[in-house]
Structures are given as C-alpha cells and as structure tokens.
Residue, then its C-alpha position, 0 to 999 in steps of 0.5 A: m500500500h502506497h500513500r502519497q501526498d500530491r497537492d495537485f490531486p488531494a486525497l478526497g476519500f469516497g464520492v459519488g456522481l452528482r445527478s439531477a435526480h438527487y439535487d433536492e435531497i442533497l441540498a436539503e439534507r447534506p448527506q454523508v458523502d466525501w465529495f461529488e464528481v460532476i459532468s463538466e459539460n452540464f455546467m458549462v453554461p452562463g446560468g440556470r438551475p444546474l449551476h446554482v445547485l453546483e454552487r450550493v453543493r460546492e459550499h459543503y463538499p469538494i467537487v471534481l469536474h469530469g469531462v466527456s467532450l475534450s476529445i483529446g485524441s482527435t485530429d481536429p484542433l483543440n476547441p478554444t471555446y470549449l477550453d475557455d468555458l471549462a476554465a471559466l467553470a473551474h474558476r467559478c467552482e474551484p474543483a479539486w481537479i479536472s479529468d476527461h477521457l483518453c479517446w476522441t469524440g469526433v472529427a471534422g467538427r462532427n461529434a459522435h457522442d461516444l468515447l471512441p478508441l485510439p490506435y495505440t501507436e508511438e505517433a498517437i502517443v506523441h500527438v495526444a501528449e502534446r495536446v494534453l500539455r496544451v490543455q494543461d497550459r490553458l487551464g493552468r493545472r495538471i489534469l487526469l486522463e481516464n481509460a475508456s472502455t472499448y469494443l474494438e481494436f486497431a490492427h496497427s496498434s503496436v503497444p498494449e493499452w496500459e503502455f499507451l496510457a502510461a506513456i502519455a501520462e509520463r510525457a505530458d506529466c498528467g495524472i491517471l483516472l483509473d476506471v477499474n470497471n473499464i479495465f474489467v470490461s475491456a479485458f473481457n472484450h479483448g482477451f487481455s489480463a485485467q490484473a496485468y493492466i493494473a500491475a503495469i500502470p505507474i503507481e505515482r500517476v494514479k490519482q483517482f479511481h472510478l467504479a461502476g456497473h456494466t451489462d453482460r451482452g453475452a459476446f461482450l461486456h457493455d459499460t452502461h453505468d446502470h448496475p451496482v459494481c459487480d463482485e469481480v470489479w470489487a475484487l479488481y478494485g481491492m488489487a488496485v488499492e493494494r498497488f496504488g493506495a487509498v486513492s480518491t474513489l468515485i461511484e458512477w451510476d448514470d442510468d436507472i439511478p437508484p435512491f441516493a442512499r444506495l449510492q452511499q452504500e456503494a461508496e461505503r463498500a469502497r471505503s471498507v475495501v480500502q480499510l481492509a487493504t490497510l489492515r493487510a498492508p505490511g507494517a500495519a498496526 
C-alpha cells in the first residue's frame, strides 16, 4: 500500500456522481458523502438551475469536474471555446481537479457522442501528449486522463493499452483516472489480463479511481453505468488499492439511478475495501 501526498490531486476519500435526480435531497439534507464528481459539460453554461445547485453543493463538499467532450485524441484542433468555458467553470467552482477521457469524440467538427478508441501507436502517443500539455497550459493545472472502455481494436496498434496510457501520462506529466470497471470490461472484450493492466500502470500517476456497473451482452461486456459494481470489479478494485493506495474513489451510476442512499452504500463498500487493504498492508498496526 502506497500513500502519497500530491497537492495537485488531494486525497478526497469516497464520492459519488452528482445527478439531477438527487439535487433536492442533497441540498436539503447534506448527506454523508466525501465529495461529488460532476459532468463538466452540464455546467458549462452562463446560468440556470444546474449551476446554482453546483454552487450550493460546492459550499459543503469538494467537487471534481469530469469531462466527456475534450476529445483529446482527435485530429481536429483543440476547441478554444470549449477550453475557455471549462476554465471559466473551474474558476467559478474551484474543483479539486479536472479529468476527461483518453479517446476522441469526433472529427471534422462532427461529434459522435461516444468515447471512441485510439490506435495505440508511438505517433498517437506523441500527438495526444502534446495536446494534453496544451490543455494543461490553458487551464493552468495538471489534469487526469481516464481509460475508456472499448469494443474494438486497431490492427496497427503496436503497444498494449496500459503502455499507451502510461506513456502519455509520463510525457505530458498528467495524472491517471483509473476506471477499474473499464479495465474489467475491456479485458473481457479483448482477451487481455485485467490484473496485468493494473500491475503495469505507474503507481505515482494514479490519482483517482472510478467504479461502476456494466451489462453482460453475452459476446461482450457493455459499460452502461446502470448496475451496482459487480463482485469481480470489487475484487479488481481491492488489487488496485493494494498497488496504488487509498486513492480518491468515485461511484458512477448514470442510468436507472437508484435512491441516493444506495449510492452511499456503494461508496461505503469502497471505503471498507480500502480499510481492509490497510489492515493487510505490511507494517500495519
């Protein structure tokens, strides 16, 4: 078990996604949860209720901005308006950090509204790392990149996904948001070892975990975020905690959203996994 302090990415504990279904309850009752992650694009607007809610929630909880439209892997130029709006939102709500996905979401100005995979090549590593450096320069802060779940691979990929992710993080000096469910989903879909993936990611780069549910479609697993975290993903999370330490952990649940108390249960289960790993760690009292 490793414990590292990083002023760019403080340890926040165990959080859940802030979703509109729970706004009223959170504002009225201030439930016991360590922090909230919000989808950046839902709040990159000049006004309205979502922004008002976010500002009220931010008075009582740490917030993290999690984007889905940075399209860091695209060959389109980075979108300056998007970055300006993201920087303005960050200035307004002072998030603990900002994250997005290692993927592309469109090309030639069209948005596919999906997190599309990249070819894992040296050329793509150089291209993405250079773009991450420019984004970090514009935002005035380091960001986290998340491994997306994938359903197809490029024939000309020359390195495994975990080496690709680690190389970009190293070159751009950014952090990694390690989505444990996405590792499990992609490992099943492509026939690689989820354990090997976790073992290959540099310890000092991982600053946040995601945990979520997925759907078994038979021939493949689908990252749907509409189920509880499954036992196999909990086991993989335990392995990740033993390698990376008590990293800030977030429960994602985006469809068929349950009562808030159910999300709290998942967050508390994550806390218990970390507590158990701490007890097992060498030198633990």
